[in-house]
Residue frames as qw, qx, qy, qz and C-alpha x, y, z in Angstrom:
[[0.447, 0.837, -0.088, 0.303, -88.66, -15.86, -46.28],
 [0.341, -0.824, 0.421, -0.168, -86.56, -15.42, -43.16],
 [0.804, -0.308, 0.507, 0.044, -85.48, -19.03, -42.95],
 [0.814, 0.374, 0.304, 0.324, -84.44, -19.21, -46.63],
 [0.507, -0.306, 0.112, 0.798, -82.43, -15.99, -46.33],
 [0.216, 0.523, 0.484, 0.668, -84.67, -13.75, -48.43],
 [0.270, -0.849, -0.197, -0.408, -85.84, -11.54, -45.54],
 [0.629, -0.184, -0.423, 0.625, -83.56, -9.88, -43.00],
 [0.003, 0.120, -0.110, 0.987, -85.34, -6.58, -42.56],
 [0.138, -0.624, -0.769, 0.012, -88.58, -5.76, -40.79],
 [0.024, -0.394, -0.029, -0.918, -90.53, -2.54, -40.38],
 [0.292, -0.508, -0.748, 0.312, -92.43, -1.52, -37.29],
 [0.139, -0.645, -0.132, -0.740, -94.75, 1.32, -36.41],
 [0.562, -0.664, 0.169, -0.463, -94.75, 2.37, -32.74],
 [0.679, 0.209, -0.662, 0.239, -91.83, 0.23, -31.65],
 [0.618, -0.695, 0.032, -0.367, -92.98, -0.25, -28.08],
 [0.934, -0.239, -0.045, 0.261, -90.06, -2.62, -27.45],
 [0.045, -0.947, 0.293, 0.124, -87.53, 0.11, -28.39],
 [0.943, 0.089, 0.169, 0.274, -85.36, -2.37, -30.34],
 [0.033, 0.922, -0.358, -0.145, -81.73, -1.40, -30.79],
 [0.548, 0.573, -0.608, 0.037, -78.41, -2.73, -32.07],
 [0.220, 0.294, -0.885, 0.285, -77.36, -6.10, -30.57],
 [0.647, -0.083, 0.412, -0.637, -80.83, -6.87, -29.14],
 [0.046, -0.050, 0.981, 0.183, -81.67, -10.54, -29.52],
 [0.588, 0.075, -0.106, -0.799, -85.00, -11.31, -31.19],
 [0.401, 0.112, 0.902, -0.117, -87.33, -14.27, -30.90],
 [0.359, 0.163, -0.468, -0.791, -88.98, -14.69, -34.32],
 [0.362, 0.160, 0.845, -0.359, -92.39, -16.32, -33.97],
 [0.054, -0.357, -0.785, -0.504, -95.25, -17.56, -36.04],
 [0.373, -0.442, -0.134, -0.804, -98.66, -15.89, -35.47],
 [0.788, -0.388, -0.466, -0.106, -99.38, -18.74, -33.02],
 [0.423, -0.840, 0.286, -0.183, -96.52, -17.52, -30.83],
 [0.941, -0.136, 0.203, 0.233, -94.29, -20.52, -31.55],
 [0.140, -0.800, 0.428, 0.396, -90.67, -19.48, -32.08],
 [0.900, 0.413, 0.114, 0.077, -89.14, -20.46, -35.43],
 [0.678, 0.395, -0.147, 0.602, -85.78, -18.65, -35.20],
 [0.426, -0.784, -0.122, 0.435, -83.60, -16.28, -33.22],
 [0.517, 0.646, 0.106, 0.551, -81.87, -13.18, -34.58],
 [0.437, -0.506, -0.176, 0.723, -79.75, -10.26, -33.52],
 [0.259, 0.937, 0.219, -0.080, -80.41, -6.64, -34.52],
 [0.680, 0.138, 0.141, 0.707, -77.61, -5.23, -36.75],
 [0.111, -0.023, -0.009, 0.993, -79.00, -1.69, -37.17],
 [0.101, 0.708, 0.682, -0.154, -82.15, 0.36, -36.87],
 [0.118, 0.050, 0.198, 0.972, -83.37, 3.56, -38.44],
 [0.181, 0.647, 0.642, -0.370, -86.48, 5.67, -38.03],
 [0.037, -0.063, 0.411, 0.909, -88.06, 7.52, -40.90],
 [0.589, 0.353, 0.293, -0.666, -91.41, 8.16, -42.55],
 [0.739, 0.300, 0.598, 0.083, -92.85, 5.84, -45.21],
 [0.487, 0.868, 0.095, -0.033, -92.46, 8.65, -47.76],
 [0.019, 0.874, -0.485, -0.020, -88.70, 8.83, -47.05],
 [0.888, -0.171, 0.419, 0.083, -87.85, 5.13, -47.36],
 [0.140, 0.715, -0.576, -0.370, -84.66, 4.49, -49.35],
 [0.778, 0.303, -0.519, -0.182, -83.57, 1.58, -51.53],
 [0.232, 0.315, -0.822, 0.414, -81.42, 0.36, -48.59],
 [0.472, -0.097, 0.516, -0.708, -84.55, 0.29, -46.38],
 [0.847, 0.217, -0.081, -0.479, -86.26, -2.05, -48.88],
 [0.468, 0.426, -0.774, 0.010, -83.30, -4.48, -49.09],
 [0.200, 0.033, -0.934, 0.293, -84.23, -7.77, -47.41],
 [0.383, 0.240, 0.517, -0.727, -87.89, -6.79, -46.98],
 [0.452, 0.451, 0.764, 0.093, -90.93, -8.05, -48.81],
 [0.109, -0.010, 0.380, 0.918, -91.67, -6.13, -52.00],
 [0.327, 0.608, 0.536, -0.485, -94.80, -4.16, -52.83],
 [0.478, 0.479, 0.557, 0.481, -96.18, -3.38, -56.28],
 [0.072, 0.708, 0.164, 0.683, -96.89, 0.25, -55.29],
 [0.043, 0.200, -0.506, 0.838, -96.80, 2.68, -52.39],
 [0.631, -0.208, -0.066, -0.745, -100.59, 2.34, -52.20],
 [0.852, -0.084, -0.509, -0.088, -100.32, -1.45, -51.72],
 [0.473, 0.147, -0.604, 0.625, -97.64, -0.96, -49.04],
 [0.204, -0.213, 0.330, -0.897, -99.75, 1.54, -47.07],
 [0.773, -0.169, -0.233, -0.566, -102.85, -0.64, -47.41],
 [0.767, 0.008, -0.619, 0.170, -100.88, -3.67, -46.14],
 [0.288, 0.097, -0.573, 0.761, -99.58, -1.76, -43.09],
 [0.452, -0.241, 0.072, -0.856, -103.02, -0.29, -42.43],
 [0.847, -0.158, -0.413, -0.295, -104.27, -3.91, -42.20],
 [0.623, 0.076, -0.628, 0.460, -101.39, -4.92, -39.89],
 [0.175, -0.005, -0.487, 0.856, -102.06, -2.07, -37.45],
 [0.061, -0.633, -0.772, 0.003, -105.87, -1.78, -37.87],
 [0.010, -0.826, -0.188, 0.531, -105.69, 1.94, -38.66],
 [0.591, 0.790, 0.092, 0.133, -105.10, 4.11, -41.66],
 [0.628, -0.416, 0.249, 0.609, -101.37, 4.39, -42.39],
 [0.426, 0.901, 0.057, -0.056, -100.20, 7.27, -44.58],
 [0.728, 0.459, -0.163, 0.483, -96.89, 8.09, -46.24],
 [0.018, -0.746, 0.300, -0.595, -96.22, 10.55, -43.37],
 [0.845, -0.512, 0.026, -0.150, -96.44, 7.90, -40.64],
 [0.098, -0.720, 0.684, -0.070, -93.18, 7.06, -38.90],
 [0.983, 0.054, -0.158, -0.075, -91.70, 3.61, -39.43],
 [0.406, -0.697, 0.589, 0.051, -88.72, 1.89, -37.79],
 [0.796, 0.431, -0.418, -0.077, -86.52, -0.22, -40.07],
 [0.646, -0.551, 0.522, -0.086, -84.85, -3.12, -38.26],
 [0.651, 0.497, -0.568, -0.083, -82.06, -5.06, -40.02],
 [0.724, -0.471, 0.455, -0.216, -81.32, -8.40, -38.37],
 [0.425, 0.447, -0.779, -0.115, -79.22, -11.52, -38.77],
 [0.918, -0.250, -0.216, -0.220, -80.24, -15.05, -37.83],
 [0.091, -0.617, 0.734, -0.268, -78.19, -16.62, -35.06],
 [0.640, 0.008, -0.764, -0.083, -77.75, -20.26, -34.23],
 [0.710, -0.574, 0.135, -0.385, -79.24, -21.68, -31.08],
 [0.127, 0.464, -0.853, 0.202, -76.79, -23.63, -29.00],
 [0.837, -0.143, 0.233, -0.475, -78.49, -26.99, -28.60]]
């Protein structure tokens, strides 16, 4: 989705990297192999229950809030509720100079 331009937003719980505007990202497959580089355009912290339409733009879609929370519970191996904090990260792909 990232490489075909359909995804330019990611959500993170417990952003231990403290990502911020202008940070350069290495986007990797689960194997650790990099497939693209990006730059952070903006970030925002909120709770799942307070996500806005703008927060969903450029992110994968869910059929329901229940599906979304179940998906993130699986990602983080713990129960995620609508009151959990989430960091929205909007990014833009950048070209590697090669």
